[in-house]
Legacy VTK file of the C-alpha trace (Angstrom):
# vtk DataFile Version 3.0
C-alpha trace
ASCII
DATASET POLYDATA
POINTS 320 float
247.142 -5.888 130.716
245.423 -9.241 130.848
241.894 -9.951 129.691
240.465 -9.521 133.179
239.120 -6.013 133.690
238.765 -4.268 137.032
235.271 -3.221 138.113
235.818 0.442 138.916
232.228 0.904 140.044
233.077 -1.061 143.178
235.694 -0.327 145.868
238.926 -2.301 145.764
238.162 -3.986 149.087
235.067 -5.951 150.077
232.651 -3.494 151.710
230.465 -6.154 153.312
232.697 -6.359 156.388
234.442 -3.816 158.631
238.048 -4.656 157.671
237.343 -4.150 153.979
235.684 -0.804 154.671
238.575 0.227 156.928
241.159 -0.518 154.231
239.094 1.466 151.720
238.681 4.519 153.944
242.260 4.373 155.185
243.268 4.902 151.546
240.706 7.648 150.944
241.321 9.573 154.219
245.112 9.249 154.168
246.365 12.793 154.932
249.153 12.355 152.380
246.448 12.570 149.703
246.182 16.258 150.529
249.704 16.762 149.191
248.819 15.436 145.744
248.967 18.165 143.088
246.073 19.194 140.864
247.972 17.814 137.886
248.254 14.398 139.542
244.549 14.437 140.394
243.598 15.328 136.833
245.894 12.603 135.507
244.238 10.107 137.858
240.780 11.131 136.620
241.987 10.884 133.031
243.429 7.386 133.528
240.161 6.153 135.043
238.211 7.577 132.119
240.599 5.930 129.661
240.386 2.611 131.501
236.591 2.656 131.499
236.599 3.136 127.740
239.320 0.510 127.216
241.831 3.074 125.944
244.339 3.180 128.807
248.059 3.502 127.870
249.715 0.230 126.952
251.418 -1.391 129.918
249.104 0.149 132.520
249.013 -2.121 135.575
246.145 -2.933 137.914
248.040 -1.236 140.739
248.289 1.991 138.748
244.547 1.945 138.114
243.756 1.293 141.783
246.119 4.103 142.800
244.365 6.470 140.406
241.006 5.435 141.827
242.248 6.071 145.380
243.385 9.582 144.458
240.176 10.279 142.578
237.932 9.178 145.440
239.945 11.231 147.918
239.360 14.464 146.011
236.258 14.212 143.794
232.626 14.043 144.877
231.085 10.590 144.218
227.759 12.051 142.975
228.824 15.085 140.945
232.398 14.232 139.961
233.420 17.765 140.951
236.759 18.332 142.656
236.184 19.050 146.336
237.713 21.963 148.203
240.826 20.793 150.044
239.697 21.561 153.598
236.386 19.766 152.999
237.946 16.481 151.900
238.031 13.549 154.304
241.808 13.402 153.715
242.036 16.806 155.435
240.343 15.510 158.595
243.682 14.596 160.193
245.617 17.870 159.662
242.522 20.000 160.237
241.273 17.929 163.145
244.627 17.675 164.920
244.997 21.451 164.997
241.416 22.223 166.039
241.056 19.374 168.532
244.430 20.175 170.060
243.332 23.793 170.494
239.955 22.862 172.008
241.600 20.481 174.460
244.292 22.976 175.434
242.070 26.057 175.757
239.048 24.763 177.653
239.197 26.676 180.949
238.460 30.188 179.687
234.924 30.747 178.345
236.032 33.197 175.599
238.697 30.741 174.403
236.271 27.802 174.498
233.675 29.774 172.530
236.241 30.903 169.948
237.572 27.412 169.245
234.108 25.822 169.178
233.057 28.478 166.657
236.111 27.824 164.467
235.585 24.064 164.740
231.955 24.312 163.663
232.977 26.464 160.710
235.347 23.684 159.679
232.641 21.035 160.229
230.159 22.972 158.121
232.588 22.936 155.198
233.216 19.182 155.647
229.493 18.378 155.914
228.628 20.378 152.816
231.548 18.989 150.820
230.564 15.380 151.636
226.797 15.791 151.345
224.611 13.625 149.162
224.603 15.977 146.163
221.421 14.464 144.749
219.560 16.268 147.550
220.430 19.953 146.974
220.389 22.476 149.831
219.858 26.245 149.546
222.230 28.902 150.811
219.624 29.889 153.427
219.406 26.328 154.736
223.205 26.121 154.907
223.329 29.383 156.850
220.699 28.130 159.319
222.567 24.831 159.791
225.887 26.563 160.372
224.459 29.165 162.755
222.509 26.550 164.718
225.517 24.252 165.100
227.840 27.079 166.123
225.262 28.342 168.634
224.727 24.838 170.054
228.458 24.198 170.452
229.212 27.537 172.068
226.146 27.384 174.340
227.075 23.859 175.439
230.652 24.947 176.110
229.548 27.954 178.195
226.925 25.979 180.136
229.194 23.037 180.876
232.130 25.266 181.767
229.928 26.943 184.383
228.542 23.648 185.673
231.959 22.013 186.026
233.832 24.871 187.691
233.959 22.982 190.979
234.057 19.503 189.387
237.188 17.324 189.037
239.495 18.701 186.366
239.051 15.636 184.140
235.357 16.487 183.763
236.297 20.005 182.768
238.634 18.587 180.131
235.758 16.559 178.651
233.578 19.633 178.078
234.853 20.148 174.480
233.800 16.609 173.532
230.248 17.075 174.806
230.005 20.390 172.945
231.305 18.834 169.722
228.974 15.820 169.994
225.952 18.062 170.625
226.842 20.298 167.696
227.251 17.324 165.349
223.749 16.158 166.267
222.478 19.575 165.150
224.805 20.431 162.277
224.542 17.265 160.211
220.712 16.913 160.216
220.269 20.617 159.449
222.891 20.564 156.701
221.011 17.637 155.144
217.501 18.757 156.060
216.338 18.646 152.448
216.779 14.880 152.498
214.568 14.661 155.592
211.897 16.804 153.930
211.953 15.317 150.414
213.511 11.912 151.019
216.778 10.346 149.904
217.052 8.781 146.456
216.923 4.991 146.707
217.861 2.527 143.973
217.853 -1.186 143.310
221.028 -3.266 143.407
221.880 -2.294 139.814
221.495 1.431 140.503
218.083 1.953 138.899
216.208 4.760 140.652
213.090 3.700 142.558
212.012 6.831 144.418
212.772 8.977 147.467
212.521 7.842 151.087
212.504 9.972 154.252
213.160 6.854 156.323
216.281 6.145 154.283
217.390 9.749 154.875
216.866 9.394 158.633
218.890 6.172 158.689
221.723 7.679 156.635
221.957 10.846 158.740
221.850 8.898 162.010
224.717 6.692 160.880
226.770 9.703 159.777
226.221 11.383 163.169
227.370 8.240 164.979
230.419 7.954 162.723
231.439 11.595 163.164
231.087 11.494 166.944
233.011 8.211 167.155
235.919 9.843 165.303
236.250 12.314 168.176
235.987 9.806 171.040
239.632 8.583 171.116
241.084 12.090 170.897
238.659 14.095 173.023
238.100 11.545 175.789
241.431 9.711 176.005
243.885 12.564 175.498
242.446 14.537 178.463
243.119 11.497 180.663
246.715 11.344 179.395
247.246 15.079 179.909
245.715 14.935 183.379
248.635 12.668 184.332
251.412 14.272 182.282
250.738 17.850 183.344
251.527 16.855 186.916
255.034 15.913 185.833
257.808 18.444 186.303
258.698 18.434 182.603
255.251 19.781 181.686
254.901 22.045 184.734
258.003 24.044 183.793
257.079 24.052 180.082
253.345 24.879 179.974
253.698 26.079 176.376
254.279 22.508 175.213
250.774 21.344 176.130
248.971 22.538 172.991
251.471 21.265 170.357
251.863 17.987 172.254
248.092 17.436 172.304
247.866 18.375 168.632
250.555 15.795 167.819
248.683 13.121 169.778
245.488 14.086 167.950
247.186 13.704 164.584
248.490 10.238 165.425
245.128 9.047 166.753
243.018 10.657 164.006
245.055 8.855 161.349
243.353 5.688 162.582
240.132 6.965 164.185
238.913 8.787 161.051
238.909 5.677 158.809
237.493 3.644 161.715
234.648 6.140 162.113
233.926 6.047 158.386
233.931 2.235 158.443
231.230 1.482 161.021
228.558 1.469 158.315
228.697 0.708 154.571
228.903 3.781 152.343
226.293 2.186 150.118
223.630 1.794 152.759
220.564 -0.422 152.343
217.086 -0.930 153.775
214.456 -3.614 153.452
211.605 -2.578 151.192
209.221 -3.404 154.046
210.909 -0.692 156.129
210.094 2.104 153.666
207.141 4.499 153.711
203.871 2.729 152.785
203.438 4.539 149.456
206.966 3.849 148.210
206.929 0.312 149.598
203.647 -0.520 147.864
204.800 1.074 144.616
207.990 -1.011 144.550
206.129 -4.190 145.429
203.534 -3.625 142.694
206.156 -3.092 140.029
209.026 -5.345 141.089
208.038 -7.926 143.702
209.516 -10.447 144.294
212.683 -9.345 142.471
213.456 -6.405 144.780
213.414 -6.829 148.557
216.050 -4.199 149.460
216.838 -0.659 148.320
220.262 1.036 148.297
221.423 4.634 148.783
224.537 6.700 149.395
224.555 7.595 153.093
227.176 10.332 152.693
230.131 10.927 155.007
LINES 1 321
320 0 1 2 3 4 5 6 7 8 9 10 11 12 13 14 15 16 17 18 19 20 21 22 23 24 25 26 27 28 29 30 31 32 33 34 35 36 37 38 39 40 41 42 43 44 45 46 47 48 49 50 51 52 53 54 55 56 57 58 59 60 61 62 63 64 65 66 67 68 69 70 71 72 73 74 75 76 77 78 79 80 81 82 83 84 85 86 87 88 89 90 91 92 93 94 95 96 97 98 99 100 101 102 103 104 105 106 107 108 109 110 111 112 113 114 115 116 117 118 119 120 121 122 123 124 125 126 127 128 129 130 131 132 133 134 135 136 137 138 139 140 141 142 143 144 145 146 147 148 149 150 151 152 153 154 155 156 157 158 159 160 161 162 163 164 165 166 167 168 169 170 171 172 173 174 175 176 177 178 179 180 181 182 183 184 185 186 187 188 189 190 191 192 193 194 195 196 197 198 199 200 201 202 203 204 205 206 207 208 209 210 211 212 213 214 215 216 217 218 219 220 221 222 223 224 225 226 227 228 229 230 231 232 233 234 235 236 237 238 239 240 241 242 243 244 245 246 247 248 249 250 251 252 253 254 255 256 257 258 259 260 261 262 263 264 265 266 267 268 269 270 271 272 273 274 275 276 277 278 279 280 281 282 283 284 285 286 287 288 289 290 291 292 293 294 295 296 297 298 299 300 301 302 303 304 305 306 307 308 309 310 311 312 313 314 315 316 317 318 319
């Protein structure tokens, strides 16, 4: 390789604008990453370690290093370096989401079916939220159980309540019930799963990564952005597909083949999620920042005493 070395501590694409973040997360959330074998993942991790120490195999190209980094980031936690469980990875959002969303959209009329699929969906979400947590803010098994139970209860209660309220409403409103239930559950699940950050604060650093302290305001900002991102991922599938199905199910082809509704909706979900997942991840930078003046008074004053005027912003991992 040439004398120029890649900076592996930074993403391949510029994260200061949406398009750069989209290209980064499109790589990381690509569902094909879920087909990569453990051996390939370990080889990718090994190549990155070799490259960082300047001992990569002779003839290694930049593209090979970037490919290894893409595989590594799709499967290993950014804080701990541990390999994530497959169903918790962001690259599993498309196959997992297309099946669950397709089922929720297809089985929305019956209360037992709605409750069942909301419960299964929240179980899946709990795994994803825990897998992609900020690992520098540990959470106990009891707190995880409370978060999971609360989210599942919220989703099922919302589904039951809205199903009852919309019995005489236009059918399109009935089809949108799963989205409202999912959005409500996300607003409960994510904050509870990351409650320790709200209690103790999120670790904030300077631009070079030096630790400065913990901020509850940073935690609130990070969790809010994650909630918005997660809900936005569901908007195209859970709001648009019902409109499409409302039209198609009036056609003779679908009327005589009612069994095709669920797999057809799942297929549509898969196509849309391939794009909506990286879009949802891209609304906000992964490395979030706040002005020092926006922090809690004690932390703000401490940073200003020690570092002003060299530090005017702090940085933190917002999670996914």
